[in-house]
DRENBABA-425938 format. One record per residue: x, y, z of N, C-alpha, C in turn; residue in three letters. Coordinates in Angstrom, 3 decimals. Layout:
<rs>
<n.px->X	n.py->Y	n.pz->Z	ca.px->X	ca.py->Y	ca.pz->Z	c.px->X	c.py->Y	c.pz->Z	res->ALA>
...
</rs>
This chain:
<rs>
<n.px->-77.799	n.py->42.386	n.pz->-122.063	ca.px->-78.396	ca.py->41.104	ca.pz->-121.770	c.px->-77.718	c.py->40.545	c.pz->-120.540	res->MET>
<n.px->-78.447	n.py->40.470	n.pz->-119.469	ca.px->-77.936	ca.py->39.976	ca.pz->-118.198	c.px->-78.511	c.py->38.594	c.pz->-117.940	res->SER>
<n.px->-77.669	n.py->37.679	n.pz->-117.461	ca.px->-78.106	ca.py->36.307	ca.pz->-117.243	c.px->-77.866	c.py->35.931	c.pz->-115.798	res->THR>
<n.px->-78.769	n.py->35.126	n.pz->-115.279	ca.px->-78.637	ca.py->34.655	ca.pz->-113.906	c.px->-78.453	c.py->33.148	c.pz->-113.927	res->THR>
<n.px->-77.408	n.py->32.662	n.pz->-113.261	ca.px->-77.190	ca.py->31.220	ca.pz->-113.129	c.px->-77.748	c.py->30.791	c.pz->-111.792	res->ALA>
<n.px->-78.608	n.py->29.787	n.pz->-111.811	ca.px->-79.181	ca.py->29.317	ca.pz->-110.548	c.px->-78.329	c.py->28.215	c.pz->-109.973	res->THR>
<n.px->-78.444	n.py->28.028	n.pz->-108.667	ca.px->-77.674	ca.py->27.001	ca.pz->-107.978	c.px->-78.462	c.py->25.722	c.pz->-107.822	res->GLY>
<n.px->-79.113	n.py->25.242	n.pz->-108.874	ca.px->-79.937	ca.py->24.034	ca.pz->-108.799	c.px->-79.105	c.py->22.832	c.pz->-108.394	res->ALA>
<n.px->-77.890	n.py->22.732	n.pz->-108.885	ca.px->-77.027	ca.py->21.601	ca.pz->-108.563	c.px->-76.657	c.py->21.583	c.pz->-107.087	res->GLU>
<n.px->-76.548	n.py->22.759	n.pz->-106.471	ca.px->-76.114	ca.py->22.816	ca.pz->-105.080	c.px->-77.192	c.py->22.379	c.pz->-104.115	res->SER>
<n.px->-78.444	n.py->22.374	n.pz->-104.566	ca.px->-79.524	ca.py->21.947	ca.pz->-103.695	c.px->-80.081	c.py->23.062	c.pz->-102.839	res->GLY>
<n.px->-79.611	n.py->24.251	n.pz->-103.000	ca.px->-80.078	ca.py->25.384	ca.pz->-102.212	c.px->-80.946	c.py->26.271	c.pz->-103.086	res->TYR>
<n.px->-82.174	n.py->26.502	n.pz->-102.633	ca.px->-83.091	ca.py->27.340	ca.pz->-103.408	c.px->-82.661	c.py->28.795	c.pz->-103.322	res->LYS>
<n.px->-82.849	n.py->29.487	n.pz->-104.396	ca.px->-82.610	ca.py->30.923	ca.pz->-104.391	c.px->-81.160	c.py->31.305	c.pz->-104.591	res->GLY>
<n.px->-80.265	n.py->30.327	n.pz->-104.697	ca.px->-78.865	ca.py->30.645	ca.pz->-104.915	c.px->-78.710	c.py->31.073	c.pz->-106.365	res->ALA>
<n.px->-78.068	n.py->32.199	n.pz->-106.598	ca.px->-77.919	ca.py->32.637	ca.pz->-107.980	c.px->-76.615	c.py->33.397	c.pz->-108.157	res->SER>
<n.px->-76.175	n.py->33.437	n.pz->-109.409	ca.px->-74.962	ca.py->34.133	ca.pz->-109.786	c.px->-75.340	c.py->35.122	c.pz->-110.876	res->LEU>
<n.px->-75.078	n.py->36.411	n.pz->-110.674	ca.px->-75.400	ca.py->37.414	ca.pz->-111.672	c.px->-74.219	c.py->37.551	c.pz->-112.625	res->LEU>
<n.px->-74.497	n.py->37.456	n.pz->-113.923	ca.px->-73.436	ca.py->37.529	ca.pz->-114.931	c.px->-73.970	c.py->38.313	c.pz->-116.125	res->PHE>
<n.px->-73.258	n.py->39.335	n.pz->-116.516	ca.px->-73.649	ca.py->40.151	ca.pz->-117.669	c.px->-73.004	c.py->39.549	c.pz->-118.914	res->ASP>
<n.px->-73.740	n.py->38.633	n.pz->-119.533	ca.px->-73.185	ca.py->37.925	ca.pz->-120.691	c.px->-72.988	c.py->38.863	c.pz->-121.881	res->SER>
<n.px->-73.846	n.py->39.871	n.pz->-122.018	ca.px->-73.700	ca.py->40.813	ca.pz->-123.134	c.px->-72.378	c.py->41.569	c.pz->-123.027	res->TYR>
<n.px->-72.075	n.py->42.059	n.pz->-121.824	ca.px->-70.819	ca.py->42.792	ca.pz->-121.625	c.px->-69.631	c.py->41.870	c.pz->-121.874	res->ALA>
<n.px->-69.751	n.py->40.609	n.pz->-121.490	ca.px->-68.679	ca.py->39.630	ca.pz->-121.693	c.px->-68.452	c.py->39.392	c.pz->-123.194	res->TYR>
<n.px->-69.538	n.py->39.193	n.pz->-123.935	ca.px->-69.444	ca.py->38.991	ca.pz->-125.383	c.px->-68.846	c.py->40.237	c.pz->-126.038	res->VAL>
<n.px->-69.288	n.py->41.427	n.pz->-125.617	ca.px->-68.773	ca.py->42.684	ca.pz->-126.186	c.px->-67.273	c.py->42.818	c.pz->-125.930	res->ARG>
<n.px->-66.814	n.py->42.481	n.pz->-124.733	ca.px->-65.376	ca.py->42.580	ca.pz->-124.415	c.px->-64.566	c.py->41.608	c.pz->-125.266	res->ARG>
<n.px->-65.080	n.py->40.390	n.pz->-125.450	ca.px->-64.373	ca.py->39.424	ca.pz->-126.288	c.px->-64.342	c.py->39.891	c.pz->-127.745	res->LEU>
<n.px->-65.463	n.py->40.439	n.pz->-128.217	ca.px->-65.545	ca.py->40.948	ca.pz->-129.589	c.px->-64.580	c.py->42.111	c.pz->-129.770	res->ARG>
<n.px->-64.540	n.py->43.020	n.pz->-128.782	ca.px->-63.632	ca.py->44.174	ca.pz->-128.862	c.px->-62.170	c.py->43.739	c.pz->-128.840	res->ASP>
<n.px->-61.919	n.py->42.551	n.pz->-128.244	ca.px->-60.546	ca.py->42.047	ca.pz->-128.200	c.px->-60.175	c.py->41.293	c.pz->-129.476	res->ALA>
<n.px->-61.122	n.py->41.213	n.pz->-130.423	ca.px->-60.796	ca.py->40.609	ca.pz->-131.705	c.px->-61.435	c.py->39.258	c.pz->-131.953	res->GLY>
<n.px->-62.260	n.py->38.786	n.pz->-131.062	ca.px->-62.887	ca.py->37.488	ca.pz->-131.254	c.px->-64.168	c.py->37.659	c.pz->-132.063	res->MET>
<n.px->-64.472	n.py->36.673	n.pz->-132.887	ca.px->-65.702	ca.py->36.651	ca.pz->-133.666	c.px->-66.887	c.py->36.666	c.pz->-132.702	res->ASP>
<n.px->-67.952	n.py->37.407	n.pz->-133.037	ca.px->-69.087	ca.py->37.554	ca.pz->-132.125	c.px->-69.758	c.py->36.219	c.pz->-131.821	res->GLU>
<n.px->-69.863	n.py->35.349	n.pz->-132.817	ca.px->-70.497	ca.py->34.040	ca.pz->-132.601	c.px->-69.649	c.py->33.199	c.pz->-131.632	res->GLN>
<n.px->-68.324	n.py->33.236	n.pz->-131.806	ca.px->-67.444	ca.py->32.503	ca.pz->-130.892	c.px->-67.534	c.py->33.079	c.pz->-129.480	res->GLN>
<n.px->-67.599	n.py->34.407	n.pz->-129.392	ca.px->-67.710	ca.py->35.061	ca.pz->-128.087	c.px->-69.009	c.py->34.654	c.pz->-127.396	res->ALA>
<n.px->-70.112	n.py->34.564	n.pz->-128.162	ca.px->-71.401	ca.py->34.160	ca.pz->-127.593	c.px->-71.342	c.py->32.720	c.pz->-127.105	res->ALA>
<n.px->-70.700	n.py->31.854	n.pz->-127.898	ca.px->-70.559	ca.py->30.446	ca.pz->-127.496	c.px->-69.710	c.py->30.345	c.pz->-126.236	res->ILE>
<n.px->-68.651	n.py->31.132	n.pz->-126.140	ca.px->-67.802	ca.py->31.106	ca.pz->-124.949	c.px->-68.574	c.py->31.624	c.pz->-123.735	res->GLN>
<n.px->-69.367	n.py->32.652	n.pz->-123.914	ca.px->-70.182	ca.py->33.181	ca.pz->-122.813	c.px->-71.175	c.py->32.119	c.pz->-122.340	res->ALA>
<n.px->-71.774	n.py->31.401	n.pz->-123.296	ca.px->-72.713	ca.py->30.332	ca.pz->-122.938	c.px->-71.995	c.py->29.211	c.pz->-122.182	res->GLU>
<n.px->-70.793	n.py->28.855	n.pz->-122.642	ca.px->-69.999	ca.py->27.816	ca.pz->-121.965	c.px->-69.632	c.py->28.260	c.pz->-120.546	res->ALA>
<n.px->-69.291	n.py->29.535	n.pz->-120.414	ca.px->-68.971	ca.py->30.056	ca.pz->-119.086	c.px->-70.185	c.py->29.979	c.pz->-118.171	res->PHE>
<n.px->-71.357	n.py->30.316	n.pz->-118.703	ca.px->-72.584	ca.py->30.263	ca.pz->-117.891	c.px->-72.875	c.py->28.834	c.pz->-117.442	res->MET>
<n.px->-72.683	n.py->27.878	n.pz->-118.356	ca.px->-72.897	ca.py->26.474	ca.pz->-117.998	c.px->-71.940	c.py->26.070	c.pz->-116.889	res->THR>
<n.px->-70.683	n.py->26.464	n.pz->-117.035	ca.px->-69.685	ca.py->26.163	ca.pz->-116.010	c.px->-70.065	c.py->26.818	c.pz->-114.681	res->LEU>
<n.px->-70.480	n.py->28.065	n.pz->-114.744	ca.px->-70.855	ca.py->28.793	ca.pz->-113.531	c.px->-72.054	c.py->28.141	c.pz->-112.859	res->ALA>
<n.px->-73.037	n.py->27.707	n.pz->-113.641	ca.px->-74.219	ca.py->27.071	ca.pz->-113.072	c.px->-73.869	c.py->25.757	c.pz->-112.395	res->GLU>
<n.px->-72.926	n.py->25.013	n.pz->-112.986	ca.px->-72.592	ca.py->23.680	ca.pz->-112.482	c.px->-71.563	c.py->23.692	c.pz->-111.359	res->ASP>
<n.px->-70.676	n.py->24.661	n.pz->-111.357	ca.px->-69.507	ca.py->24.555	ca.pz->-110.483	c.px->-69.337	c.py->25.621	c.pz->-109.411	res->ARG>
<n.px->-69.927	n.py->26.787	n.pz->-109.588	ca.px->-69.663	ca.py->27.876	ca.pz->-108.655	c.px->-70.727	c.py->27.937	c.pz->-107.561	res->LEU>
<n.px->-70.289	n.py->28.218	n.pz->-106.356	ca.px->-71.203	ca.py->28.385	ca.pz->-105.229	c.px->-71.327	c.py->29.873	c.pz->-104.923	res->ALA>
<n.px->-72.523	n.py->30.279	n.pz->-104.548	ca.px->-72.740	ca.py->31.675	ca.pz->-104.182	c.px->-72.469	c.py->31.842	c.pz->-102.690	res->THR>
<n.px->-72.434	n.py->33.085	n.pz->-102.255	ca.px->-72.265	ca.py->33.353	ca.pz->-100.824	c.px->-73.408	c.py->32.738	c.pz->-100.035	res->LYS>
<n.px->-74.596	n.py->32.777	n.pz->-100.607	ca.px->-75.761	ca.py->32.181	ca.pz->-99.940	c.px->-75.580	c.py->30.665	c.pz->-99.814	res->GLN>
<n.px->-75.068	n.py->30.021	n.pz->-100.884	ca.px->-74.794	ca.py->28.581	ca.pz->-100.814	c.px->-73.834	c.py->28.277	c.pz->-99.678	res->ASP>
<n.px->-72.778	n.py->29.052	n.pz->-99.592	ca.px->-71.752	ca.py->28.827	ca.pz->-98.574	c.px->-72.310	c.py->29.077	c.pz->-97.182	res->ILE>
<n.px->-73.096	n.py->30.137	n.pz->-97.026	ca.px->-73.712	ca.py->30.430	ca.pz->-95.734	c.px->-74.634	c.py->29.297	c.pz->-95.303	res->THR>
<n.px->-75.456	n.py->28.802	n.pz->-96.227	ca.px->-76.369	ca.py->27.715	ca.pz->-95.902	c.px->-75.602	c.py->26.432	c.pz->-95.609	res->GLU>
<n.px->-74.532	n.py->26.196	n.pz->-96.337	ca.px->-73.704	ca.py->25.021	ca.pz->-96.103	c.px->-73.053	c.py->25.095	c.pz->-94.722	res->LEU>
<n.px->-72.560	n.py->26.284	n.pz->-94.355	ca.px->-71.980	ca.py->26.465	ca.pz->-93.016	c.px->-73.025	c.py->26.196	c.pz->-91.937	res->LYS>
<n.px->-74.239	n.py->26.683	n.pz->-92.153	ca.px->-75.315	ca.py->26.448	ca.pz->-91.185	c.px->-75.613	c.py->24.954	c.pz->-91.074	res->ARG>
<n.px->-75.670	n.py->24.280	n.pz->-92.228	ca.px->-75.907	ca.py->22.838	ca.pz->-92.217	c.px->-74.792	c.py->22.092	c.pz->-91.490	res->ASP>
<n.px->-73.564	n.py->22.519	n.pz->-91.702	ca.px->-72.416	ca.py->21.893	ca.pz->-91.029	c.px->-72.529	c.py->22.095	c.pz->-89.516	res->ILE>
<n.px->-72.872	n.py->23.301	n.pz->-89.093	ca.px->-73.018	ca.py->23.573	ca.pz->-87.663	c.px->-74.150	c.py->22.740	c.pz->-87.055	res->GLU>
<n.px->-75.256	n.py->22.606	n.pz->-87.793	ca.px->-76.375	ca.py->21.792	ca.pz->-87.316	c.px->-75.936	c.py->20.340	c.pz->-87.172	res->THR>
<n.px->-75.248	n.py->19.839	n.pz->-88.188	ca.px->-74.759	ca.py->18.458	ca.pz->-88.151	c.px->-73.759	c.py->18.273	c.pz->-87.013	res->THR>
<n.px->-72.911	n.py->19.254	n.pz->-86.828	ca.px->-71.908	ca.py->19.204	ca.pz->-85.756	c.px->-72.602	c.py->19.129	c.pz->-84.390	res->LYS>
<n.px->-73.630	n.py->19.935	n.pz->-84.189	ca.px->-74.375	ca.py->19.920	ca.pz->-82.920	c.px->-75.065	c.py->18.569	c.pz->-82.725	res->ALA>
<n.px->-75.642	n.py->18.038	n.pz->-83.803	ca.px->-76.292	ca.py->16.724	ca.pz->-83.712	c.px->-75.277	c.py->15.647	c.pz->-83.358	res->GLU>
<n.px->-74.106	n.py->15.709	n.pz->-83.972	ca.px->-73.062	ca.py->14.722	ca.pz->-83.682	c.px->-72.600	c.py->14.821	c.pz->-82.233	res->LEU>
<n.px->-72.468	n.py->16.054	n.pz->-81.726	ca.px->-72.068	ca.py->16.221	ca.pz->-80.326	c.px->-73.111	c.py->15.613	c.pz->-79.394	res->LYS>
<n.px->-74.400	n.py->15.820	n.pz->-79.708	ca.px->-75.464	ca.py->15.218	ca.pz->-78.896	c.px->-75.404	c.py->13.695	c.pz->-78.968	res->ARG>
<n.px->-75.199	n.py->13.179	n.pz->-80.174	ca.px->-75.120	ca.py->11.727	ca.pz->-80.348	c.px->-73.926	c.py->11.145	c.pz->-79.597	res->ASP>
<n.px->-72.795	n.py->11.830	n.pz->-79.660	ca.px->-71.594	ca.py->11.361	ca.pz->-78.958	c.px->-71.816	c.py->11.399	c.pz->-77.454	res->ILE>
<n.px->-72.446	n.py->12.462	n.pz->-76.954	ca.px->-72.733	ca.py->12.554	ca.pz->-75.518	c.px->-73.672	c.py->11.424	c.pz->-75.089	res->ALA>
<n.px->-74.688	n.py->11.135	n.pz->-75.905	ca.px->-75.608	ca.py->10.041	ca.pz->-75.591	c.px->-74.873	c.py->8.708	c.pz->-75.611	res->ALA>
<n.px->-73.992	n.py->8.537	n.pz->-76.573	ca.px->-73.225	ca.py->7.296	ca.pz->-76.668	c.px->-72.275	c.py->7.166	c.pz->-75.478	res->MET>
<n.px->-71.652	n.py->8.273	n.pz->-75.072	ca.px->-70.775	ca.py->8.245	ca.pz->-73.900	c.px->-71.552	c.py->7.827	c.pz->-72.650	res->ASP>
<n.px->-72.749	n.py->8.373	n.pz->-72.491	ca.px->-73.580	ca.py->8.023	ca.pz->-71.339	c.px->-73.934	c.py->6.540	c.pz->-71.377	res->ALA>
<n.px->-74.251	n.py->6.054	n.pz->-72.566	ca.px->-74.595	ca.py->4.637	ca.pz->-72.712	c.px->-73.389	c.py->3.755	c.pz->-72.389	res->LYS>
<n.px->-72.218	n.py->4.159	n.pz->-72.834	ca.px->-70.996	ca.py->3.409	ca.pz->-72.543	c.px->-70.740	c.py->3.381	c.pz->-71.043	res->VAL>
<n.px->-70.904	n.py->4.520	n.pz->-70.386	ca.px->-70.691	ca.py->4.579	ca.pz->-68.939	c.px->-71.689	c.py->3.687	c.pz->-68.202	res->GLU>
<n.px->-72.940	n.py->3.690	n.pz->-68.640	ca.px->-73.957	ca.py->2.827	ca.pz->-68.027	c.px->-73.583	c.py->1.362	c.pz->-68.212	res->THR>
<n.px->-73.158	n.py->1.017	n.pz->-69.419	ca.px->-72.763	ca.py->-0.363	ca.pz->-69.699	c.px->-71.551	c.py->-0.759	c.pz->-68.863	res->THR>
<n.px->-70.586	n.py->0.145	n.pz->-68.724	ca.px->-69.415	ca.py->-0.137	ca.pz->-67.901	c.px->-69.823	c.py->-0.392	c.pz->-66.456	res->LYS>
<n.px->-70.732	n.py->0.425	n.pz->-65.926	ca.px->-71.186	ca.py->0.251	ca.pz->-64.547	c.px->-71.900	c.py->-1.088	c.pz->-64.382	res->ALA>
<n.px->-72.732	n.py->-1.446	n.pz->-65.360	ca.px->-73.435	ca.py->-2.732	ca.pz->-65.301	c.px->-72.441	c.py->-3.885	c.pz->-65.337	res->GLU>
<n.px->-71.440	n.py->-3.788	n.pz->-66.192	ca.px->-70.430	ca.py->-4.839	ca.pz->-66.280	c.px->-69.634	c.py->-4.955	c.pz->-64.991	res->LEU>
<n.px->-69.321	n.py->-3.821	n.pz->-64.373	ca.px->-68.602	ca.py->-3.862	ca.pz->-63.089	c.px->-69.434	c.py->-4.578	c.pz->-62.028	res->ARG>
<n.px->-70.747	n.py->-4.286	n.pz->-62.004	ca.px->-71.629	ca.py->-4.967	ca.pz->-61.050	c.px->-71.657	c.py->-6.467	c.pz->-61.320	res->ARG>
<n.px->-71.770	n.py->-6.836	n.pz->-62.582	ca.px->-71.800	ca.py->-8.249	ca.pz->-62.936	c.px->-70.488	c.py->-8.940	c.pz->-62.579	res->GLU>
<n.px->-69.382	n.py->-8.254	n.pz->-62.779	ca.px->-68.067	ca.py->-8.814	ca.pz->-62.411	c.px->-67.986	c.py->-9.011	c.pz->-60.902	res->ILE>
<n.px->-68.462	n.py->-8.036	n.pz->-60.142	ca.px->-68.454	ca.py->-8.158	ca.pz->-58.673	c.px->-69.310	c.py->-9.328	c.pz->-58.212	res->GLU>
<n.px->-70.480	n.py->-9.494	n.pz->-58.829	ca.px->-71.349	ca.py->-10.623	ca.pz->-58.474	c.px->-70.653	c.py->-11.931	c.pz->-58.811	res->VAL>
<n.px->-70.059	n.py->-12.029	n.pz->-59.989	ca.px->-69.356	ca.py->-13.242	ca.pz->-60.393	c.px->-68.172	c.py->-13.512	c.pz->-59.470	res->ALA>
<n.px->-67.503	n.py->-12.460	n.pz->-59.070	ca.px->-66.361	ca.py->-12.585	ca.pz->-58.159	c.px->-66.832	c.py->-13.123	c.pz->-56.806	res->LYS>
<n.px->-67.921	n.py->-12.569	n.pz->-56.291	ca.px->-68.472	ca.py->-13.040	ca.pz->-55.005	c.px->-68.892	c.py->-14.497	c.pz->-55.102	res->SER>
<n.px->-69.556	n.py->-14.856	n.pz->-56.192	ca.px->-69.978	ca.py->-16.245	ca.pz->-56.383	c.px->-68.773	c.py->-17.173	c.pz->-56.461	res->GLU>
<n.px->-67.728	n.py->-16.752	n.pz->-57.145	ca.px->-66.514	ca.py->-17.567	ca.pz->-57.257	c.px->-65.874	c.py->-17.759	c.pz->-55.891	res->THR>
<n.px->-65.814	n.py->-16.694	n.pz->-55.097	ca.px->-65.226	ca.py->-16.786	ca.pz->-53.749	c.px->-66.056	c.py->-17.734	c.pz->-52.886	res->ILE>
<n.px->-67.389	n.py->-17.617	n.pz->-52.974	ca.px->-68.253	ca.py->-18.524	ca.pz->-52.195	c.px->-67.984	c.py->-19.980	c.pz->-52.572	res->LYS>
<n.px->-67.912	n.py->-20.256	n.pz->-53.858	ca.px->-67.659	ca.py->-21.613	ca.pz->-54.321	c.px->-66.272	c.py->-22.083	c.pz->-53.878	res->TRP>
<n.px->-65.302	n.py->-21.238	n.pz->-53.969	ca.px->-63.936	ca.py->-21.608	ca.pz->-53.561	c.px->-63.892	c.py->-21.937	c.pz->-52.071	res->MET>
<n.px->-64.541	n.py->-21.122	n.pz->-51.250	ca.px->-64.568	ca.py->-21.375	ca.pz->-49.803	c.px->-65.324	c.py->-22.675	c.pz->-49.522	res->ILE>
<n.px->-66.445	n.py->-22.861	n.pz->-50.194	ca.px->-67.228	ca.py->-24.091	ca.pz->-50.013	c.px->-66.427	c.py->-25.319	c.pz->-50.400	res->GLY>
<n.px->-65.745	n.py->-25.251	n.pz->-51.547	ca.px->-64.926	ca.py->-26.381	ca.pz->-51.987	c.px->-63.749	c.py->-26.616	c.pz->-51.045	res->LEU>
<n.px->-63.154	n.py->-25.549	n.pz->-50.558	ca.px->-62.029	ca.py->-25.694	ca.pz->-49.619	c.px->-62.504	c.py->-26.355	c.pz->-48.333	res->ALA>
<n.px->-63.680	n.py->-25.959	n.pz->-47.810	ca.px->-64.217	ca.py->-26.573	ca.pz->-46.593	c.px->-64.574	c.py->-28.041	c.pz->-46.838	res->LEU>
<n.px->-65.160	n.py->-28.338	n.pz->-47.997	ca.px->-65.494	ca.py->-29.730	ca.pz->-48.318	c.px->-64.225	c.py->-30.569	c.pz->-48.422	res->ALA>
<n.px->-63.201	n.py->-30.004	n.pz->-49.042	ca.px->-61.935	ca.py->-30.715	ca.pz->-49.172	c.px->-61.300	c.py->-30.934	c.pz->-47.798	res->GLN>
<n.px->-61.383	n.py->-29.942	n.pz->-46.941	ca.px->-60.846	ca.py->-30.051	ca.pz->-45.586	c.px->-61.592	c.py->-31.131	c.pz->-44.794	res->LEU>
<n.px->-62.928	n.py->-31.157	n.pz->-44.931	ca.px->-63.728	ca.py->-32.174	ca.pz->-44.233	c.px->-63.381	c.py->-33.563	c.pz->-44.767	res->ALA>
<n.px->-63.215	n.py->-33.685	n.pz->-46.075	ca.px->-62.877	ca.py->-34.975	ca.pz->-46.657	c.px->-61.501	c.py->-35.434	c.pz->-46.176	res->MET>
<n.px->-60.555	n.py->-34.516	n.pz->-46.129	ca.px->-59.210	ca.py->-34.864	ca.pz->-45.651	c.px->-59.255	c.py->-35.254	c.pz->-44.172	res->MET>
<n.px->-60.093	n.py->-34.556	n.pz->-43.403	ca.px->-60.247	ca.py->-34.908	ca.pz->-41.973	c.px->-60.842	c.py->-36.304	c.pz->-41.831	res->GLY>
<n.px->-61.828	n.py->-36.630	n.pz->-42.658	ca.px->-62.439	ca.py->-37.958	ca.pz->-42.624	c.px->-61.448	c.py->-39.032	c.pz->-42.999	res->GLY>
<n.px->-60.648	n.py->-38.774	n.pz->-44.021	ca.px->-59.628	ca.py->-39.750	ca.pz->-44.433	c.px->-58.605	c.py->-39.932	c.pz->-43.321	res->ILE>
<n.px->-58.197	n.py->-38.848	n.pz->-42.715	ca.px->-57.226	ca.py->-38.907	ca.pz->-41.620	c.px->-57.780	c.py->-39.706	c.pz->-40.453	res->LEU>
<n.px->-59.030	n.py->-39.501	n.pz->-40.100	ca.px->-59.663	ca.py->-40.231	ca.pz->-38.986	c.px->-59.733	c.py->-41.729	c.pz->-39.320	res->MET>
<n.px->-60.053	n.py->-42.034	n.pz->-40.566	ca.px->-60.124	ca.py->-43.444	ca.pz->-40.988	c.px->-58.747	c.py->-44.095	c.pz->-40.908	res->THR>
<n.px->-57.731	n.py->-43.373	n.pz->-41.351	ca.px->-56.369	ca.py->-43.908	ca.pz->-41.287	c.px->-55.922	c.py->-44.129	c.pz->-39.845	res->LEU>
<n.px->-56.277	n.py->-43.236	n.pz->-38.969	ca.px->-55.903	ca.py->-43.359	ca.pz->-37.559	c.px->-56.556	c.py->-44.610	c.pz->-36.975	res->VAL>
<n.px->-57.807	n.py->-44.880	n.pz->-37.304	ca.px->-58.505	ca.py->-46.053	ca.pz->-36.780	c.px->-57.943	c.py->-47.357	c.pz->-37.362	res->ARG>
<n.px->-57.503	n.py->-47.293	n.pz->-38.610	ca.px->-56.997	ca.py->-48.515	ca.pz->-39.261	c.px->-55.588	c.py->-48.888	c.pz->-38.815	res->LEU>
<n.px->-54.845	n.py->-47.946	n.pz->-38.366	ca.px->-53.486	ca.py->-48.221	ca.pz->-37.923	c.px->-53.503	c.py->-49.036	c.pz->-36.632	res->LEU>
<n.px->-52.500	n.py->-49.928	n.pz->-36.464	ca.px->-52.465	ca.py->-50.683	ca.pz->-35.195	c.px->-52.357	c.py->-49.744	c.pz->-34.021	res->PRO>
<n.px->-53.089	n.py->-50.029	n.pz->-33.024	ca.px->-53.094	ca.py->-49.232	ca.pz->-31.808	c.px->-54.041	c.py->-48.056	c.pz->-31.907	res->GLY>
<n.px->-54.777	n.py->-47.878	n.pz->-33.071	ca.px->-55.720	ca.py->-46.800	ca.pz->-33.220	c.px->-57.029	c.py->-47.076	c.pz->-32.498	res->GLY>
<n.px->-57.748	n.py->-46.166	n.pz->-32.148	ca.px->-58.970	ca.py->-46.356	ca.pz->-31.360	c.px->-60.165	c.py->-46.306	c.pz->-32.196	res->HIS>
</rs>
């Protein structure tokens, strides 16, 4: 009696584990175990194998899935890097524009302040005795 454990839990179709439960029960019986206990142990082993063991096919498919995910992540990271670089370039342009605007305002304010100081100086010169 040969039994096949499927890999339903793993999510991979066609994954299976071949186990000769009859030979297992016979070996346990030959070692002195009651046949009913040996059958129950074989059934417990099959349940464990179905729930916990991965086949070579499961592992191969999992490796393929990991590689696919890895490639997708690399593409996503490259796209994100490009987006970051674009954003950095845009921010640099905006900083340069803001810097130019600040310099223009500073020069304008400095010239206005200079003109105001010149006007005050001219007024003071006229108000002083002997001024023209």
